[in-house]
N, C-alpha and C positions, 0 to 999 in steps of 0.2 A: 504494500500500500504506500509506504514511504517512497519507494522507487517511482511509482506511478506519479505521485504528487510532484516529486522533484523533477521528473522528466517533463511533465506538462508545463511547469513553471519555466523551465529552460527553453522549451520549444516556443512558447509564447514570446519570450524575450528576444528570440532570434528575429521575430517579425515575419518569418516565413510560413508559419503554421498557426492554425487554430485547432486545438485538440478538441474533438467532439466526443470522444469516448475512450475508455480503457477496458481491455478485455483480459480477464484472468481465466486461463485455460489449464486446469489441473491435468497432470499427465496420466496416462493409462496405467492400470495396475501392473501390467506386464513389463513396465519400464525396467524393473529389476533392481532399483536402488535399495540398498540395505536399510531396513527400518521404515520403509514406505508403507504407511497405513492405507487401509482400503479407500478407494476413491469415494465411496459413500460418505465416509467421515470427512475426507478432504473437501469435497464439494460443500458440505454443510458448513464447515469452518470458514471456507472462503465466502460463502453467502452471508454468514454472520458478520464477517469482517467488513463487507462492503454494503451492508444493509442501510447505512445512513449516507452513502455516497450518491450524488446525483449524476455521476458520469462514469463510474466504474461498474462493470457487470461481470458476472461469472457465467462461463459457457461450458456446459457439460459434454459437448459433442466429442471431444477428444477421449473422455473417460468412457463414453458409451460405444466406442468402436469395438470390433471383434478382437483387435490386437493393438499393440503400440503403434502410434503414428509418428512419422518424422516431423521435425519442426517445419520443414518446407511444406509438407502436405497440410499441416494445420494452418499455416499462413495462407496457402492457396484456398483452403476451405472458407476461411473468413473473407477473403477477397471476393470469391465467387458468390458467397451469400450476400455480402453487402451490395454487390452489383445487381444481383437478382431481386433483392427486396427493395432497394432504394431506386434502382434504375439510373443511378449516377454513373459518371465516368470514373473508372478506377484505373489509374495510370501508375507506372513504375517510376522510380526516381530518375531514370535516365531519359525517358521520353514523355515529358509532361504533355498531357492532351490539351489542345486548344480548340477542340471542336465540340459544340453542344450535342447532347443526345438528339437524334433525328426523329423526334416525335412529331414535329411540325416543321413546315418549310422555314428556312432561316430568315426569310423576308416576311414571315408572318407577323402581323402587328397586334395579334390578340393579347389582351392584358394578361400578364402572368398571374398565377394563383397567389404566390407570396413573393413579395419583393421588398428590398431594402436598398436604398442608394448608398448606404455605408457598409463597411465590412461588418457582418452580423456577429453578435456575441452569443450569450447564453441561449436565447430562444432558438437559434439555429441548431445548436447541439441537441436540444430536446426534440426538434422536428426530425432530424436525420436519425439520431440514435433511437428515437422512439419507433422508427420504422423497422429497425433491426431487432427490437425487442430484447429477448434474452440472449441473442447472439453476441457474445462478448468474449505471462506477462508480455499483451499485444496492444498497441495504441493505434487509434484511427485518426487520421489527420486530414484536414482540408486546407489547401493552400490558398491564401487570400489576396494575392496581388492583382485583383481584377476590380473593375469599377462597380459591378453589380452582380448579385446572386439571385437566382430564382429557385425556390424550393417548393416541393409538393406540399399541398395543404395536409395538415395532420389528419383530417377526416377523409382524405381522398381514397378512392379505391386503388389498392396497390397493383391491380391488374391493368389499370389504365396507363397508357404511355403518356408521360408528362414532358413538358418542355423545360430544359434547364439551360442556364447560361454560364459556361465556364466553371462548372462544378467539378472539382478534381479531388477525389478521395484517395487516400493512401493508407495502407496498413504497414506499420513499422514494428519491428521486433524490439521489445524492451528487454534488456539483459544486464547482468553485471559484468565486470571486467574478467571474472573467472571464466564465463562462457566464451567471451571474446578470445581469451587465451587458449581455450580448448580448440579453436579453429586452427591453431598452429601445430597441433599434435598429429603427426603423420598417420593416416589411415582411420582416424576417429570419425571424421565427417566425410560424406560423399561429396566429391568436388563439384559435381553438377548441382547438388543441393546448395552448396555454399555460394555458387554463382548466382542462383536464384534469390537466396536469402539476402545476400549483401548487394547484389547487382540490381535486382528487380524491386525488392521491397525496401531495404535499408534498415539500419540498426540504430537504436538509441542506447548508449552505454552509460550506466550509472556506476562509476568505479568505487571501489572500497580499498581501504588500507593503502592509500597513496599509490595505487597501481600505475605503472608507466604505460599508458595505452599506446603512446607513439612507438615505444619499443616493441610492444606486442604486435602492432600492425605491421611493423617492418619485418617481422619474422614470417609473414605469410604473403605469398605472391598475390593471392586473391584479395586479401585485405588491403594490400598496397594498391592494387588495381582500382578498387572501389573506395578508396579512402574518403572521398568526398561524400559518400553515402553513409558514412559512420559519424554520428553525432555524439560527442562525449560531453556529458553533463559535468560541469565543474562542481566540486564538492563545496559544501557550506561549512566553514570552520566553526560556526556556532552550533550546527547540527550535523556533524559528520556521519556519513553513511556507515562508517566502521562499527558504529554501535548497533546497527540493524543486522540481525543475524538469526535465521531460523535455527541454526545449530545451537546458538546461545539460548534460544527460547526452549528448545527441547532439553538441554542440560539443566536449565533453571527449573523446569518442571520435574525432572528426575530427582533433583536434589532438594526440592521443596523451597527453592529460593524465591523470596517475595518480590525480587526485582523482575520477575516475569511480567509484572504489570507494565514495565517499561517497554516491553516488546509486543504484547498482545492486548487486544481490547477485552473488556470484561465478559461479554457474551461468548467469545471464543474460549476464554479460560474456563468459564462455567461448563461449556460443552465438553472440553477436554477432560475435566475432572469427572463429570457425569459419565462419560464414556470410558474412563480409565485409560486414556491414551498417553503414550510417552512417559508413563509413570516409572517404569523400570528401564534398566540399561538396554534391554533388548528392543525397546521401541514399541 
């Protein structure tokens, strides 16, 4: 949650993006990580964690598949879902689309359904993300350097082709510097998947423990090739990301450490205790 908030603040400050939603996608049970609890529990904990957020949602699709899904396939799923449900243009970071959805002739003068002469703020997020519903660490961004946006009315029939002007949605992968560093481990990632993840989608990295992201990127030819698609969030010295750790949270629970309240919200803690999760060293 902290990573999502930090990433959104950074992307807004760049002036290149308006973040309209965050997607938390818990991994499939067959991922194989030691101590990984059932997706049933993880989904509920995530839902409790975001229940008061007006922009972050939990998506169960990845958990509900027959087997583990690659990061690339999960990103592609959300991209395709967003395109199908909203009807908006979804472009990759290398080829930004400048063409409206062809629902009506471009010289059509019909009054658009929803229009704002300025770059829209919160109502825009509600309109678009509301169309996606529960389809939701991935961030959805819309790039704002255009004079006008036209959005589908929130009561409109999703099956109707609507007219948009320069709407450009992007899905970005949100990760820590440890995941970025894993791209440099030979054989760990499929190179074709890496090309799609970094080249077509793009990455937002929230580093911890003063990780040298430039050094990490220089160790991978693909990361070097798409360096401009990798956005590194600068750490806040007053609220460093080094204090945010799921491992620390689990250890605090195992040892009965009251500082667990620094990491987790009370509804999540209550659920963990009720379900007797992470209480012993075996997870």
